[in-house]
C-alpha positions in Angstrom: 176.8 -201.4 142.9 175.9 -202.8 146.3 176.2 -199.4 148.1 174.4 -197.6 145.3 171.4 -199.9 145.7 171.5 -199.4 149.4 171.4 -195.6 149.0 168.5 -196.0 146.5 166.5 -198.0 149.1 167.2 -195.3 151.7 165.8 -192.7 149.3 162.7 -194.8 148.9 162.2 -194.6 152.7 163.2 -198.1 153.6 160.2 -199.8 152.1 161.6 -202.7 150.2 161.3 -206.1 152.0 162.1 -208.7 149.5 165.8 -209.6 148.8 167.0 -207.4 151.7 164.9 -209.1 154.4 167.9 -210.9 156.0 169.8 -207.6 156.3 166.9 -205.5 157.7 166.2 -205.1 161.4 162.8 -203.8 162.4 162.0 -201.8 165.6 158.7 -200.7 167.0 157.7 -199.0 170.3 155.3 -202.0 170.5 158.0 -204.6 169.9 160.1 -206.8 172.2 163.9 -206.9 172.5 163.8 -210.6 172.7 162.0 -210.8 169.3 163.7 -211.7 166.0 163.7 -208.1 164.7 161.6 -209.0 161.6 158.8 -207.0 160.2 156.2 -209.1 162.0 158.3 -209.5 165.2 160.2 -206.2 165.7 162.5 -205.3 168.5 161.5 -202.6 170.9 164.6 -200.5 171.3 167.1 -198.9 168.9 169.9 -200.0 171.1 169.0 -203.7 170.8 168.8 -203.2 167.0 172.3 -201.6 167.0 173.7 -204.6 168.9 172.1 -207.0 166.5 173.3 -205.1 163.5 176.9 -205.1 164.9 177.1 -208.9 164.4 176.3 -208.9 160.7 179.7 -209.0 159.2 180.4 -207.2 155.9 176.7 -206.7 155.3 174.8 -203.5 154.3 172.3 -203.3 157.1 169.1 -201.3 157.6 167.5 -200.6 160.9 163.9 -199.7 160.1 161.9 -197.8 162.7 158.1 -198.0 162.9 156.3 -194.8 163.8 156.4 -193.5 167.4 158.5 -191.9 170.1 161.8 -193.7 171.2 162.7 -192.1 174.5 166.4 -192.5 175.3 168.0 -192.5 178.7 171.6 -192.7 177.3 173.4 -191.9 174.1 172.8 -194.3 171.1 176.3 -195.3 170.2 177.3 -196.2 166.6 181.0 -197.1 166.5 183.9 -199.2 165.2 182.6 -202.3 167.0 180.0 -202.9 164.2 181.1 -205.5 161.7 178.7 -204.4 159.0 179.9 -202.8 155.7 177.3 -200.0 156.1 174.4 -199.0 158.3 171.3 -197.0 157.6 168.7 -196.0 160.2 165.4 -194.8 158.8 161.6 -194.9 159.2 159.4 -197.4 157.5 157.6 -195.8 154.6 158.2 -192.3 155.8 156.4 -192.9 159.1 157.0 -190.2 161.8 159.8 -191.3 164.2 161.1 -189.3 167.1 164.3 -190.1 169.0 163.7 -188.2 172.2 166.0 -187.3 175.1 163.1 -186.1 177.2 160.0 -187.2 179.0 156.4 -186.6 178.1 154.5 -185.0 181.1 150.9 -186.2 181.3 148.6 -183.2 181.3 146.8 -184.8 184.2 149.9 -184.2 186.3 149.3 -180.4 186.1 147.9 -179.3 189.4 146.6 -176.0 190.7 149.0 -174.1 192.8 148.2 -174.6 196.5 151.1 -172.9 198.3 149.8 -169.5 199.5 153.3 -167.9 199.4 153.7 -168.9 195.8 150.2 -167.7 194.9 150.8 -164.4 196.5 153.8 -163.8 194.2 152.0 -164.7 191.0 150.4 -161.9 188.9 146.8 -161.7 190.0 145.6 -161.7 186.4 147.2 -165.0 185.7 146.8 -167.0 188.9 143.9 -169.1 187.7 145.7 -170.2 184.6 149.0 -171.2 186.2 149.7 -174.8 187.1 152.5 -176.6 188.9 154.4 -179.7 188.0 155.9 -181.7 190.8 159.0 -183.4 189.3 159.8 -185.3 192.5 156.4 -187.0 192.3 156.8 -187.8 188.6 160.3 -189.1 189.3 161.8 -187.0 186.5 165.1 -185.3 187.2 165.2 -181.5 186.9 168.2 -179.3 186.3 168.5 -175.7 187.4 169.5 -172.6 185.5 173.2 -171.9 185.0 175.2 -168.9 183.7 175.1 -168.6 180.0 177.1 -166.1 177.9 180.2 -164.9 176.1 183.3 -166.6 177.2 181.5 -169.3 179.1 182.0 -172.9 177.9 179.0 -174.3 176.2 177.3 -176.9 178.4 173.9 -178.7 178.7 170.9 -176.5 179.2 168.6 -176.4 182.1 165.4 -178.5 182.1 163.2 -176.9 179.4 159.5 -177.3 178.7 158.0 -177.8 175.3 154.2 -177.7 174.4 152.9 -179.0 171.1 156.6 -179.5 169.9 157.5 -175.8 170.5 159.7 -174.5 173.3 158.2 -172.5 176.1 160.0 -169.5 177.6 161.2 -168.7 181.1 159.1 -165.9 182.6 160.6 -162.5 181.7 160.4 -158.8 182.3 160.0 -156.9 180.1 158.2 -159.5 178.1 159.4 -158.5 174.7 162.2 -156.0 175.2 165.0 -154.9 177.5 165.8 -151.8 179.6 168.9 -149.7 179.9 171.4 -150.4 182.7 171.2 -147.6 185.3 174.1 -146.1 187.2 176.9 -148.7 187.7 178.1 -148.7 191.4 180.4 -151.7 191.0 181.5 -152.7 187.5 182.9 -156.1 188.4 186.1 -157.6 187.1 185.9 -156.3 183.6 188.7 -156.5 181.0 191.6 -155.1 182.9 190.6 -155.8 186.5 191.5 -159.3 187.9 189.9 -158.9 191.3 186.8 -156.8 192.1 183.6 -156.8 194.0 180.6 -158.3 192.4 178.7 -156.0 190.0 176.0 -153.7 191.4 173.9 -151.4 189.3 170.8 -149.2 189.7 167.6 -149.7 187.8 165.5 -146.8 186.5 162.0 -148.4 186.4 159.5 -149.0 189.1 158.5 -152.6 188.3 161.6 -154.3 189.8 160.8 -152.9 193.2 157.8 -155.4 193.3 160.2 -158.3 193.4 161.1 -158.0 197.1 160.0 -161.5 197.9 161.9 -163.0 195.0 165.3 -163.5 196.7 167.7 -164.8 194.1 166.7 -164.5 190.4 168.4 -164.2 187.0 169.2 -161.3 184.6 170.4 -161.4 181.0 171.5 -158.9 178.5 174.5 -157.1 176.9 176.1 -155.7 180.0 179.2 -154.1 178.3 180.0 -154.9 174.6 177.3 -155.5 172.1 178.7 -158.8 170.9 178.9 -160.4 174.4 175.6 -161.4 175.9 175.4 -162.9 179.3 173.0 -164.4 181.8 173.9 -164.4 185.5 172.3 -164.9 188.9 171.2 -162.0 191.1 171.9 -162.3 194.8 169.3 -159.8 195.9 167.5 -156.6 195.0 167.3 -153.5 197.2 164.1 -151.4 196.6 165.3 -148.6 198.9 168.3 -147.9 196.7 166.9 -149.3 193.5 169.9 -151.5 193.1 170.5 -155.0 191.8 173.3 -156.9 193.4 174.6 -159.7 191.2 176.0 -163.0 192.4 178.5 -163.6 189.5 181.1 -161.9 187.4 181.0 -161.3 183.7 183.9 -161.1 181.2 183.7 -157.4 180.6 181.9 -156.2 183.7 179.0 -153.7 183.6 179.0 -150.4 181.6 176.6 -147.7 180.5 176.7 -145.2 177.7 175.5 -147.2 174.7 172.1 -148.2 173.6 172.9 -152.0 173.6 173.9 -152.0 177.3 170.6 -153.4 178.5 169.2 -156.0 180.8 166.1 -158.1 181.5 165.0 -160.3 184.3 163.9 -163.9 184.1 162.6 -166.9 186.0 160.5 -164.7 188.4 157.1 -165.9 189.6 156.0 -162.2 189.7 156.5 -162.1 185.9 154.7 -165.3 185.0 152.0 -163.4 183.1 151.8 -164.8 179.6 150.8 -168.1 178.0 153.9 -170.1 177.1 156.0 -169.0 180.1 157.3 -171.1 183.0 159.4 -170.8 186.2 161.9 -173.3 187.5 161.8 -173.9 191.3 164.7 -176.3 191.7 164.7 -176.0 195.5 161.3 -177.6 195.7 161.6 -179.7 192.6 158.7 -178.0 190.8 157.9 -175.9 187.7 155.1 -173.4 187.4 153.7 -173.0 183.9 151.2 -170.9 182.1 150.3 -173.3 179.3 149.4 -172.0 175.8 145.8 -172.6 174.7 145.0 -175.9 173.1 148.1 -177.6 174.6 148.0 -181.3 173.5 151.4 -182.5 174.5 154.0 -181.3 177.1 157.6 -182.5 177.2 160.6 -181.8 179.3 164.2 -182.1 178.2 166.2 -184.6 180.3 169.3 -186.1 178.7 172.6 -184.1 179.2 174.6 -186.2 176.6 174.2 -186.4 172.8 171.2 -188.3 171.6 173.3 -190.1 169.1 177.1 -190.5 168.9 178.7 -191.8 165.6 182.4 -192.4 166.2 185.4 -194.2 164.6 183.4 -195.7 161.7 182.3 -195.2 158.2 179.3 -195.6 155.8 176.6 -194.6 158.2 173.3 -192.9 157.2 170.6 -191.4 159.4 167.6 -190.6 157.2 164.2 -188.9 157.8 164.3 -189.0 161.6 163.5 -186.4 164.2 165.9 -185.8 167.1 164.6 -183.7 170.0 164.3 -182.9 173.7 167.9 -183.5 174.8 169.6 -180.9 176.9 172.8 -181.1 175.0 173.9 -182.0 171.4 171.5 -183.7 169.1 173.9 -185.7 166.9 177.6 -186.0 167.4 180.2 -187.3 165.0 184.0 -187.9 165.5 186.6 -189.6 163.3 184.0 -190.7 160.8 184.1 -191.2 157.0 181.2 -191.0 154.6 178.5 -190.4 157.2 175.2 -188.9 155.9 172.6 -187.1 158.0 169.9 -186.7 155.4 166.3 -185.5 155.5 166.4 -185.3 159.3 164.9 -182.8 161.8 166.9 -181.7 164.8 164.9 -179.4 167.1 164.2 -178.6 170.7 167.6 -179.5 172.1 169.5 -177.4 174.6 172.9 -177.5 172.8 174.0 -177.4 169.2 172.0 -179.5 166.8 174.8 -181.4 165.1 178.5 -181.4 166.0 181.3 -182.9 163.9 184.5 -183.2 165.9 185.7 -182.9 169.5 185.2 -180.0 171.9 187.0 -179.2 175.1 186.5 -179.4 178.8 187.6 -177.0 181.5 186.4 -178.7 184.7 188.4 -176.4 187.0 187.2 -173.2 185.5 185.9 -171.2 188.4 186.4 -167.7 187.0 186.4 -165.9 183.7 190.1 -165.1 183.8 192.2 -165.3 181.7 190.0 -163.6 179.1 187.3 -166.0 178.2 188.1 -166.1 174.5 191.6 -167.3 175.5 190.7 -170.0 178.0 191.1 -173.1 176.0 190.5 -176.5 177.6 191.3 -180.2 177.3 190.0 -182.0 174.2 187.0 -184.1 175.0 184.5 -186.1 172.9 180.8 -185.5 172.8 180.9 -181.9 174.0 181.4 -178.4 172.6 182.7 -176.8 175.8 185.2 -174.1 175.4 186.0 -174.8 171.7 186.1 -171.1 170.9 188.8 -170.5 173.5 190.8 -173.6 172.5 191.0 -172.5 168.8 191.9 -169.0 169.9 194.9 -170.3 171.9 195.7 -173.3 169.6 195.0 -172.4 166.0 196.1 -175.9 164.8 193.7 -177.7 167.1 192.4 -180.7 165.1 189.0 -181.8 166.2 189.3 -185.2 164.5 186.2 -184.5 162.5 186.8 -187.1 159.8 186.2 -186.8 156.1 183.4 -186.7 153.6 180.6 -186.4 156.1 177.5 -184.6 154.9 174.4 -183.0 156.4 171.8 -182.6 153.7 168.2 -181.7 153.4 167.8 -181.2 157.1 165.7 -178.9 159.3 167.6 -177.6 162.4 165.7 -175.2 164.6 164.7 -174.2 168.1 168.2 -175.3 169.4 169.8 -173.8 172.4 173.3 -173.1 171.3 173.8 -173.0 167.6 172.8 -175.1 164.6 175.8 -177.1 163.3 179.4 -177.2 164.5 181.3 -178.3 161.4 184.9 -179.4 162.0 187.3 -181.4 159.9 190.7 -181.2 158.2 194.2 -180.5 159.4 195.5 -176.9 159.4 199.1 -178.0 160.0 199.3 -179.8 156.7 196.3 -178.1 154.9 194.7 -181.5 154.5 191.0 -181.0 153.6 188.2 -182.9 155.2 185.5 -182.4 152.5 182.8 -182.3 155.2 179.7 -180.3 154.1 176.3 -178.9 154.9 173.9 -178.7 152.0 170.3 -177.6 151.4 169.3 -177.2 155.1 167.0 -174.8 156.9 168.6 -173.5 160.1 166.8 -171.0 162.3 166.0 -169.9 165.8 169.2 -171.5 167.2 170.1 -169.3 170.2 167.5 -170.0 172.8 170.0 -170.7 175.6 173.5 -169.4 174.5 173.6 -166.4 172.1 177.2 -165.2 171.8 179.4 -167.0 169.3 177.0 -169.9 168.8 176.2 -169.4 165.1 173.9 -171.2 162.8 177.0 -173.0 161.4 180.4 -172.9 162.9 183.2 -174.1 160.6 186.8 -174.9 161.4 189.7 -177.0 160.0 190.4 -177.2 156.2 188.3 -177.7 153.1 184.7 -177.8 154.3 181.7 -176.5 152.5 178.3 -174.9 153.3 175.9 -174.7 150.4 172.3 -173.7 149.6 171.3 -173.2 153.3 168.7 -170.8 154.6 169.8 -169.4 157.9 167.6 -166.9 159.7 166.0 -165.6 163.0 168.9 -165.3 165.4 170.3 -162.6 167.7 173.9 -163.2 166.6 175.9 -164.7 163.7 174.7 -167.0 160.9 178.2 -168.4 160.1 181.5 -168.1 162.0 184.5 -169.8 160.5 188.2 -170.5 161.3 190.7 -172.3 159.1 191.5 -172.6 155.4 190.0 -173.3 152.0 186.4 -173.3 153.1 183.5 -172.5 150.7 180.3 -170.8 151.6 177.9 -170.6 148.7 174.3 -170.2 147.5 173.1 -169.4 151.1 170.2 -167.1 152.0 170.9 -165.3 155.2 168.1 -163.1 156.7 167.2 -161.5 160.0 170.4 -162.5 161.9 172.5 -160.3 164.2 169.2 -158.9 165.4 170.4 -157.9 168.9 174.1 -157.3 168.6 176.6 -154.5 167.9 179.9 -155.1 166.1 179.2 -158.5 164.6 178.8 -160.0 161.2 176.4 -162.5 159.6 179.5 -164.3 158.3 182.5 -163.6 160.5 186.1 -164.5 160.9 189.4 -162.8 161.8 192.6 -162.1 163.7 194.6 -164.7 161.9 196.1 -163.8 158.5 197.0 -167.5 157.9 193.3 -168.3 157.5 193.4 -168.1 153.7 191.8 -169.7 150.7 188.2 -169.0 151.9 185.5 -168.2 149.4 182.1 -166.6 150.0 180.0 -166.7 146.8 176.5 -166.4 145.5 174.9 -165.7 148.9 171.9 -163.4 149.6 172.1 -161.2 152.7 168.8 -159.5 153.5 167.0 -157.8 156.4 170.0 -157.3 158.6 169.4 -154.6 161.3 171.1 -151.2 160.7 170.4 -150.2 164.4 174.0 -151.0 165.5 177.2 -151.9 163.7 176.0 -155.0 161.9 177.9 -156.4 158.9 177.0 -159.1 156.4 180.6 -160.3 155.7 183.1 -159.3 158.4 186.9 -159.7 158.0 188.0 -158.8 161.5 191.4 -157.7 162.8 193.7 -158.3 159.9 191.9 -161.1 158.1 193.4 -161.7 154.7 192.9 -163.3 151.4 189.1 -163.7 151.3 187.5 -164.0 147.9 184.0 -162.7 147.9 182.0 -162.6 144.7 178.5 -162.9 143.2 176.7 -162.0 146.4 173.7 -159.8 146.9 173.7 -157.4 149.9 170.1 -156.1 150.1 169.4 -154.0 153.2 172.3 -155.9 154.7 173.0 -154.0 157.9 174.7 -150.7 158.7 178.1 -151.8 157.2 177.4 -154.7 154.7 181.2 -155.3 154.3 183.8 -154.7 156.9 187.5 -155.2 156.1 189.4 -154.5 159.3 193.0 -153.8 158.5 193.7 -157.0 156.5 195.3 -157.5 153.1 194.5 -159.1 149.7 190.8 -159.4 150.1 189.1 -159.5 146.8 185.5 -158.3 146.3 184.2 -158.7 142.7 180.8 -158.9 140.9 178.8 -158.3 144.0 175.5 -156.4 144.2 174.8 -153.8 146.9 171.3 -152.5 147.3 169.7 -150.0 149.7 172.3 -149.3 152.4 173.8 -146.1 153.8 177.3 -147.5 153.3 178.5 -150.5 151.3 182.1 -151.2 152.3 184.0 -150.3 155.5 187.8 -150.2 155.2 190.1 -149.2 158.0 193.8 -149.1 159.1 193.3 -150.3 162.6 196.8 -151.8 162.8 198.2 -148.3 162.5 196.3 -147.1 165.6 194.5 -149.1 168.3 195.5 -152.4 166.8 199.3 -151.8 166.6 199.9 -154.5 169.3 198.6 -157.2 167.0 201.3 -156.6 164.4 204.1 -155.9 166.9 207.0 -158.4 167.2 205.8 -161.4 169.1 202.2 -160.1 168.9 199.3 -162.3 168.2 199.7 -162.2 164.4 203.5 -162.9 164.6 202.7 -165.9 166.9 200.1 -167.3 164.6 202.2 -167.0 161.5 205.1 -168.8 163.2 202.7 -171.5 164.4 201.8 -172.4 160.8 205.4 -172.1 159.7 204.4 -169.5 157.1 207.7 -169.5 155.3 207.6 -173.2 154.7 205.4 -175.5 152.6 202.5 -176.0 152.5 201.7 -172.4 153.5 204.4 -170.7 151.5 203.6 -172.6 148.4 199.8 -172.6 148.7 199.7 -168.9 149.6 202.8 -167.2 148.2 202.2 -163.7 149.5 202.1 -165.1 153.1 205.8 -165.8 153.1 206.4 -162.0 152.5 203.9 -160.8 155.0 206.4 -158.8 157.0 208.3 -157.4 154.0 205.4 -155.0 153.2 204.2 -152.8 156.0 201.7 -155.1 157.8 200.0 -152.2 159.5 198.9 -150.7 156.2 195.9 -152.3 154.5 197.1 -153.2 151.1 196.1 -155.4 148.2 192.3 -155.2 148.8 190.6 -155.1 145.4 187.1 -153.9 144.9 186.1 -154.4 141.3 183.2 -155.1 139.0 180.5 -154.5 141.7 177.1 -152.8 141.4 176.2 -150.2 144.0 172.4 -149.5 143.7 170.8 -146.8 145.8 173.9 -146.7 148.1 174.5 -143.4 149.8 178.3 -143.8 150.4 180.3 -146.6 148.8 183.2 -146.4 151.2 183.4 -145.8 154.9 187.1 -145.1 155.4 189.9 -144.0 153.0 189.6 -145.1 149.4 193.4 -145.5 149.2 193.0 -148.5 151.5 191.5 -150.4 148.5 191.9 -150.7 144.8 188.6 -149.7 143.2 187.9 -150.3 139.5 185.2 -151.2 137.0 182.4 -150.6 139.6 179.1 -148.9 138.9 177.1 -146.7 141.3 173.6 -145.7 140.3 170.2 -144.7 141.7 168.5 -145.9 138.5 167.2 -149.4 138.0 170.2 -151.4 136.7 167.9 -153.8 134.9 166.3 -156.1 137.5 163.4 -158.2 136.4 161.8 -157.2 139.7 163.6 -154.4 141.6 162.0 -155.4 144.9 163.1 -159.0 144.5 166.7 -159.1 143.1 166.8 -162.9 143.3 164.7 -162.9 140.1 167.8 -161.7 138.4 168.5 -159.2 135.5 166.8 -158.8 132.2 168.9 -159.9 129.2 169.5 -156.3 128.1 170.0 -155.0 131.6 172.2 -151.8 131.7 174.5 -153.5 134.3 176.1 -155.6 131.4 176.9 -152.3 129.7 178.3 -150.3 132.6 180.3 -153.1 134.3 182.6 -154.7 131.8 182.5 -158.5 132.0 179.7 -158.7 134.6 178.7 -162.4 134.6 175.3 -164.1 134.5 174.9 -164.9 138.2 173.2 -168.1 139.2 170.3 -166.4 141.0 168.0 -169.4 140.7 170.4 -171.6 142.7 170.5 -169.4 145.8 168.7 -170.8 148.9 167.3 -174.0 150.3 164.8 -176.0 148.3 163.0 -177.4 151.4 159.6 -176.1 152.2 159.1 -174.1 155.4 157.8 -176.1 158.3 
C-alpha cells in the first residue's frame, strides 16, 4: 500500500505536502545546501539532497525540484549506500527542470572575429554574421573532434553547441549532400591488409581546391561498405593533384564503384556559410559560429561522464525531468531492480540517451585490427565503449543490467550515439531480465556516431520494446542480440536513410539467438535507394517469429532471411514494394565458412552448450542443428500474409521457404483507408475471405501515444 501511494504521488507531479512532509526534500536553484530542505527552505543542489535522502532509513523519499537549470560538474550517483526504501526525484507541480552537463554561454561573450587570417578564410557572404567564442576567457573546457565510425568504440563526443535547445552543426561541404570518392591511390588497411600506407584519394570537384590554407581538417562518409560510416582527420590536401591525404585508417579502407561510396568535409572555416553552423579551433581554444536568427540561449556540452548513474539499488523513480548537454550518456543504470524512468526527456547529449548495463573499455586500442567488430574490451561501468565487439567475441557477456527496469513515456532525441542501450538477463542460463521500453518517442539519434548505434539496442534475455515511435535516422531503429525478446506495437519510419545492406530491425550470425518475437509493428517510408530492409535476419539467424506487422513502402527488401532456419512469418501485411521477402542460401556459397567445422556458428553453439538444458529443452530443434544440412535454408514458413501491390513476392528461390495460405492482389483488400492502413480493415473486408483465419489485428494499439514535441 505504501509503495502504491508513493507511485500515485509521483503521477500527480509531487504536489502533495501534508502527511509526506517529513519524507520530502526540496531543492531549488535559489536554495542553500545548509538549509533544512523544506518547501520554504530548500537545498540548492541535487547532490546535497541525495546525501540527505540517504540517511532516511526505510522511508519512501521524494526529492522535489523547483523549476530551473541544475548544472552538474560530476555524475549524480544513486546507489546502494542510500538507506531509504524507495526514492523518487521529480519536479514540483510539473515545473520545468533541466539537469545539465553543459554551460550556458552568455550571448554577450560573442565577439566579432578580429584575426585577419581567420577572416580571410571565412566565406565573404557570411563574414559579418560570424562570431567567435573564446573558451579560455570563459574558463570553459573545450574538447576537440575525434574519429567516429564503424568499429570504433563509442566515447564522449567533442564539445557541441546548442542554440534555443537545438544542436548546431559543424560546418560542412556539401551542406546537404555528399560527393563520390574519386580515384583511390592508396586504399589503406582494408579488410585483408594488416599494414598499408594511409589512404589517399582524388576528388572530382573544384571546391576543395579552395581549402589550401585549411591544413588539417575532417572528412566523413561511407568509404567502402554502405553500413560502415566513418569520420577521420585529413592530413593535407594537394590542389595540384586534386588529392586528399588522410591521417587515419578505416576498417575497410577506401573503395569506389558503388553509389554509397561518398564523402563530405567538415569543420572548415571556408565552409562556415549557413546559420546554425560552427567550427572548433581547439589549438586556439575558440569556436566560430554563425548563429541562427532569434537565438535566445546558447549552451555548450561539457561533462564527459553520465549525468546520472543509478547502480546497485532498487525502487528508484526519475519522473518528468529533462537531461541534456552532456558529452556522454544521459542516464546510466547497472545492477538495479524496479527502476523507472518515466515522463522524462533526454536530449542534446553526445552519447546514448539511456544505457542499462556495463559497456567495455579498450584503452590500448591504437589500430582497427583485429577487425573492429571483433575487438572486444574489458567490462567497465558508465560507458558503452566497444560493446558491439565484446558481444561479437563473447556471446554470453552479461552486462549486469538488473531486472524489472522500465523506461516509459519518455522523449529521447538529438542524441549523438543512439537512443537507448537496453541490457539485462543471462544468456548462459536463459534467465530473463524483464527490462522494458514502452511508449517512448525516439528520433534523430545519430548526430555523432552513425553505424550500429540504433534507436534501441537490446541484448541479454527476456526484454521488451513496446509502443515506441522510432524515426529520422541514417541507420537502424532496433538492433538486438540474445533470446526471448519482444518487439511490439512500434511505429518505425524514415530510418536507414543513408545506408546500404542494413535493416530497421536487425540481428544475426548466431543461430542460438532464439525465441525473439516481432509483432504488430508498422514499417513505413524506408528508402528503396539501396539494400534497405525492415526486418533483417542476417547470416543464419534462426527461429524468429514475425507476425501482424505492416510493411508499407518498407525499403527495397522489406524482409531478408539470410540463410537461416525456422523463421516464421504469418499474418503480416505487405504494401507497395518491388519485392516483399528475400530468401537466400548464402551458407552454400560465400558463407560456407560460417557453417564449417569450428566456424563461427559451431563456436557459438558450443558456447551455449546447445545439446544441454536450458537450450536443448527450450529450443528442441537446436540440439539437432547439425543433423540437417545447416547450409540449406529449411523450415522457414511464410503463411497467411497479404501482399498488396507487390511486384514480386520472393527474391530468391521459393523452395527455400514454405509458402501457404497467402494472398497477392492489386485490388483493395478491404482497408478502411487504403492510404492509411493503420485505420484497419472493414468488417466485411475481402482479406478475411481470401486468407483463412486472418485475425483482427490491433491496429489501434500501434505507436506511441505521446504528442510530438
